[in-house]
N, C-alpha and C positions, 0 to 999 in steps of 0.2 A: 412660615411659608405655607400657603394653602395649595392643596393639590389642584391641578388644572381640571377643567371641565365641570367644576362645581358651580352652582348658581351663586349670584351675588349675595343671596340671603345666608350662604354658608361661609362668607368671608370671616377670617379669624378675628379681625377687629370688631366686626358687627356682633359676632357671637359673644365676644368678651363683654361688650356693653350690655347685651340682653341678659346674660347670666348674672352679671353683677347687679343689674337693676332688679332682677327677680330674687336676689338675696342668697344665691347659692355659691357665689364666687367673691372672694375678697380681693386682696391687692394683686394676686397673680393675673396673668392674661393668657388667652389662647394663642399659642405660637404656631400650631400646625393643625390642619384639618384633613382627614383622610376618609374618602368614601369607602365604606366597608363592604358594599355589595352593589350590583347594578340597581339603578332606581326602579321602583315599582310604579309603573305607569297605568293609570286608569283613565276613563273617559274625561273626568273633570278634575283630576289631581295627579300629582306625582309625589313619591315619597322617597327620601334619602335617609340612609343610616350612616351616621358620621362618627368617626373616632376623633377625640380631641386630645391634643397634647398641650400641656401648660408650661409656662415659664414662671417660676416662683412657687410659693406655697399655696396650692389650690385647695387644700382641706378636703371637704366633702363634695366638691364640684363634680359633676358627672363626667365619667370617662367617655361616654358616648351619648348622642342625642338623635332624635328623629326630626327631620324637617318635612312637613307635609305642605304642599304648595300647589297653586293653580298653574294653568297653561296660559300663554299669550296667543291671541288669534293672529291672523295674517296681517292685521293692521297694527300689531304691536300693542294691543290693549288686552286687558284681562278678559279672558273668555267666560269666566264664571266667578262671581264674587264671593260665594260661600259665606254670606253674611250671617247665616244662622249658626254655623259652627264657630265662627269668630265670636259672636255674642255669647255663645254657650261658655266658652273658655274664659271670656272676660267677665261675665256677669253671674253665671250660675255655678260653674265648677268650684270657685273659691268658697262657696257657702256649704259644700259638703263637709260634714264633720269627720269623715274618714276618707282614706285614699281609695276611692271607688272608680276613678277615671284617671287617665295619665296626667301627671303634673304638666302644666303648660308654663313654659318660661317666657314665651312671647307670643302675642297674637296680633297680627298686622293686617288691616283691611286692604283690599285692592284699591289701586288708584288708576288713573287713565293709562299710565304706561308701566305699571308694575303690578304683579300678581299678589294676591293674599298669601300669607303663609303662617304656619303654626310651628313653633319650636317646642317639641314635646319630649317628655321623659322616655327613654329607651327601655322597654320592658323585655327585650328579646332574651336576655340571660336569666331573668327571674320568672318569666311567665311563658305560656305556650297557648296556642289555639288547639282546642280539644281534638278536633277531627278535620279531615279534608271534606269539603262540600262534595256530595250532599249527605254524608253520613251523620247521624245524630250523635250527641255526646252520650257518655255512659250515664247510668242512674246517678252516681255520686257527682259527676260533673254537672248534671242537670240541677241537682240540689244546690251546688255552689252558685250556679247562675241565678237560680231563684232567690237565694239568699242575698246576692248582690243587688238584684232588681228591687227586692223589698227594702233594702237600706237606701238605695237611690231614691225610690219613690217616697219613702218616709221622710227623707231630708227636706222635701219641698211640699209635703202634704198640706193642702189648704193654707199655704203660706200667703200672708197678706200682700206680698209683692207680686203675686201672680196676677197678670193682667193690668198691673199698675206700672211698676218699673221693670218687670220681667215678663216678656211675652205679651200677648194680647188676646182678648176674647173675641170670638166670632159672634156677631150679632145676628138677628133673624135675617136681615138682608144678605149678609155674607153667606149664610147657610143656603139661602134661596139660590144664590149664584152658583155655589158649589154643587147643589143638587141638579140645577139646570145643566151645568157643564157635564156632570156625569151622565145625565140622560142623553145628551148629544154624543158623548163618548160611547155609551152603550149601543146606540143606534149604529154607529160606525163599526163597532165590534161585531154586532150581529150581521151586518152587511157582509163582513169579511169572513166570519166564522159561524154563520148561522146554523149550519148543520150540526155543530157541536153543542148548541144551546137548545135543547128540546123545549117544547111548549110549556111544560110545568116549571122549568127554571125561568123562562121569560116571565111567566106570571109572578114568580117569587120576586124578581127584580121590580116588576111593576108595583106589587104590593109594598115593597120596601120604600120605593119613592113616594107612594101615596101616604104611607104611615110615617114617613120621616119626621114631619113636624112634631108628632106625639112622642116618637122615640127620642128626639133631641131634647125633650124636657129634662132628661137625666143630665145633660150637659148644662142646660140653662140655669139650673139651681145653683151651680158653681160651688158645690160642696163635694167633699171627698174626691177632689181632683188634684193633680200633681204635674210635675214635669215628666213627660214620657219621651222615650228615645225615638220611636217610630220605625225602627228597623232592627229590633232586638233579636236578631238571629244568632245562633251559637257561634258563628264565625266572626262576630264582632266582639267577642269576649276573649280576653287574655286571662287564663287561669294560672294560679300560682303553681310553680313546680313542686313536686312532692316534698322536697326538703325545705321549702320556704314556708313562711308564716304570714304572707301577705294576703290581701283580698283579691278576688276576681276583679278585673277592670273592664269597663265597657267603653269601646272606641267608636269613632265615626259618628259624631253628633250632628250631622248635616241636616237631619229632618226632625229635630226635637219640636215639641209643641206642648201646650197645656191640654190635658185630657184625662180620661179614665185610665188608671194604671193597668187595668186588665187588657187594654189594647196591646200593650207589650207582651203580656202573658199569652194571650190568644194567638198572636202572630207567631210566637215561638213554638207553641204546641199544636194548636188546631190547624194552623196553616201549613206547618212544615213537617208534621209527623203523620205517618200512616196509622190507620185505626188501631191495630193491635197494640202498638207502643203507646199511643195516646190513651187508650182505655186503661192500660195498666198503670200509667204514671201520672195522668192528669190530676186526679183528685188528691193523691198523696203529695204531689208537688204544690198544689194550691193550698193544702193544709200547712205545709212547711212555710210557704210564702206568707200566709196570714199570721202564723206564729211569730215570724221574724218582724213583720210589719208592726204587730202589736208590741213586741219587745222594744221596738225603736220609737215608741211614743204615739202611734196612731190609735186613737180611741173613737168610740161611736161608729165603728165600721165592723159589723159582725161578719161571721163566716157566710151567712146567707146572703148578705149584701155583696160580698165578693163573688159568690156564685151567680147572682143575678146580673152583675156587671159583666162577668165573664161571658155568659150566654149572649148578652147584647153585643159585646165586642166581636164574638164569633159571627153573629149575624151580619154586622157591618162589613166584616172582612170579605164577603162575597164580592164587594166592589173592587178589592185590590187586584186580583188577577186581570180584570178588565183593563184597569189603568196600566198595569204592567205591559199587557199586550199592545196597548195603543201608544206607548212610548218606545216601542221597539225591543223590549226585553224578549229573549228567545222563548220559543214554545216549550223547551225543556224545563223552564222555570214556571211560566204562568199557567201552562196546562196542568202540570202536577199540582200546583197551588190551588187551581180551580177545583179539581177533583177532590183533593183532600179537604178543602174547606166545606164543600157541600156534604161530604160524609160526616164531618163534625156537626154541621147544622142539623142533619138528620138525627144523629146520635143524641144530641143535647136538646132536641125538641125546640129549636130556636124559632121555628115557624109559628109556634104558639104566641110569640111576642107580637105578631102582626094581627092577631085576632082582636 
């Protein structure tokens, strides 16, 4: 019997079929489902932690699972399809050689009258989130995160499937549209927050847009690129508990794309850390990242290339706080991100890339 107030995706019979199809459940079946805590509700998703009871010999079947799913709008339709995360767990995650993301037992796309959902491995007892936002992780935790990112990036580095069967490349026309859209967005941003954007910063944005076609040559060569997360902040990582031997796991793949690996690295450090911490840890962590990347089979990408890409990623990140502000993210997020990323641009001499 399934506890009341659970979504239909948590029905015992449905979970039995999904777990059996994924290969983790034999002849036993789920006989009872209990919600272990209140659902975590976000703007575009809700998450349930479920305890499972079995009838029969369940073997190594999980004692608990996570269901992440969408909301229905007022018309009874899926309010958000989350196609990218569904495709990630269907097409990309199975190709990782190590357990670097949660195992997905089922990924179901949204339909006209039903929401998307993911049935995921529950890492609550084996892993933890390093800190509460906005505190940064410790040095050792940052090293663990960097090591996990290096392994994730290495797994898809210059893979032949990129842009063919997995993801897609942006062509020149697509980039033109993206840059025009950002120009419009920036105009709206300065209309609303103009006093916060002094003339020298406005000039930097203008130079970035003017030089964008040349800067995008790095992307158009389609070499030394990989699957990137797009929102690789520390609070999207589950780290193994001290008594465990597992890897760090990266969650919430709603914004993955094909790009330069340093986009993820720059977002975590240059965007989110204040100067003192970034200056102390940035280069040692990049050294560790490069060593792990090389150990996992990435060749013809030397340490200088990593540094060059990192600086370019930092420069592009001045666009992120503008986008955050214009989609309604609070000033406590985008304002601090804006100030930190400009400090990083100055420290790393990123304006030289526009000459």
